[in-house]
N, C-alpha and C positions, 0 to 999 in steps of 0.2 A: 346222084350219089349211087343209086343202084346200077345204073348203066355203066358208070365208071368201074364199079366193083366187078360187074359181070365181064367187062372187057379185059380186066387185068387178071382174072382167074385163068389158070392154065388148063389145058385138056379139052376134050369134047364135052358136049352138053351134059351127059350123065355124070361125068367127073365134076363139072361145075355145080350141078345140083347137089351132089353129095358134099362138096366143099361149103356151099352156102348153108346147108343144113348143119354142118359141124360148126360153122361160124355163128349161126344163130343160137345154137345150143350153148356155145362158149359165152356169148354175150349175156344170155339169160342167166347162166350160172354165176357170172361175175356180178350181175345186178342183184340177184337174190342173196349172194354170199357176202358182198361187201358194200355195195352202193345203198341198197334199201335199208339195211340195219344202221348205216351211218346217218342217213337222212331222217329216219323215223323219229328220233327225239325232237326234231324241229317242226314236225307236222302237227297241226292243231286237231287231231282226231279225238283226243281225250279232253279237250277244252270244251266242256258243256256249259251252257248258260241256263238250262232248265233246272229249276229248283234252287237257284241261288238267290 
């Protein structure tokens, strides 16, 4: 997957590195903004069995 992405990015190595950094930042922003809050209610982090 990473090799495919690297081959399809335009420009020299410096431009590709900058584009990858921007893409990683965008994916992280989407995850923290929409994906993680949407999945959080379904995660069992608050289901404790101690004391019940």
